[in-house]
N, C-alpha and C positions, 0 to 999 in steps of 0.2 A: 297684210295684201296678198299673202300667200293662197287665202281662201278666194281673191277675187281672181286668179290667176287663169282658172279656168271656166269662168263665167263666159258666156257669150254677150253678155248685155248687165250693165251696172247702171241702174236710176238713181237718182239724187233729187230729193224734193227741197226747196228753201222754204222755208214757212215766213220768214221775215229777216230782215235787213235793217241794223240801226246803222246810220253813216256817221261821220265825225262831228257834224253838225246837230245831230239828234233828229234828223229825218228818217221815219221809220215807214218802211216800204213792205208790203207783203200782209196776207190775212190775219198773221200773227195769232194762229189757232193755239199755239203754246201760251201765249201770255207774255211774252218777251217785255212789251211795253210797260207793263205793269209791273212784272219783276224786277227791271231796271231802274225804274223811278223809285222803288221801294227801297232798292241797294243806294242809290244816289241821294236819297234823302237822308237815308242812314247815316252814310260817310260825311255828309254835310253838317247834319246836326253834331255829329262827335266832334269834327274837326272844330266847330265853334265853341264849343262845350270847352274842349280842352284847351284853347287859348285862352279863355278866361281862369284858368287854375295856375295855381305855384306848382312847383314841380313836384314836392310831397303828395299834395293832393290829388295832382294827376294820375301820378302812379297808384295809388290806392285807389282811385276811380277805374282804371283799367284793370286792376287785378279782380275788380268786382265784377266788371262785366265781363272779361275773358274766361275768369274761373278754368271750368275746364272745356275745352271750347267744342269738343265733339260732344260732349252731352249737351251743352248748351245748344248748340246747332240742332240737334238731332229733336230735344224738347220743344224748340222754336218751330221746327218744323212742322211736329206733330199737330202745333197748336195752330199752325197754318200764318205764323209771323214770320216771313223771310226778312222783313226788314230787323229783328232782333237776331236771326241767325247769322244775318250779313254781319250786322254790329259786332256779334261777339267775336265772330272770325276775324275781323279788323282791328277789334281791341287787342286781342291775342300778338297780332303782329306789331301794333304799336306798343305794347308792353314789352316785346323783344326789345324794339328799338330803342325804348325808354331805358331798359336796363344796360344796353350796350352803348348808350351816346355816353359821349366823354364828360358833357355839361348841358346846362340847361339851352345853351346857345345851339348846340348839335342837334339836340333833340327836335327844336323846333326848327331847324332846319330841314330835318329829316320829316317830320310832319308836313310841312311845306309843301316839299318833294312828293309826297305819299297823296295826302287829299286837299294840298291848297290850291290846286288847278283843276277843278272840276270840268268833267265832259258836259254839253248840254244835256238837259232833261229829253227823253225821247218824246217825240211827237209825231203824229201822223203827218206824213207828208199832202201838201194842197194838191 
């Protein structure tokens, strides 16, 4: 904020906004709708996949996806696959939860809290 202290005027431009119900307003030049849709789809697919696995299988699956999250994210972004980049980061978080859970019940509860209540997919306002 110090660099703005001497400014006579500050201008802010808002490209787009996504409301809680998923409605998107604005020109979306930056592609927020596409990016958020990819992220949410990756989270939902990951959630559904994990629910159908037993504990040991789930942990191995997350270890494979998480790998080195920074490298995986950079590789996916170079390939233009934001969904894979996001899935890798979320997998690293879930792997940490898996490692720290007292048991299966606690992990499933944390999984539900983390990804079990998805927000609506973004869509253009009517």
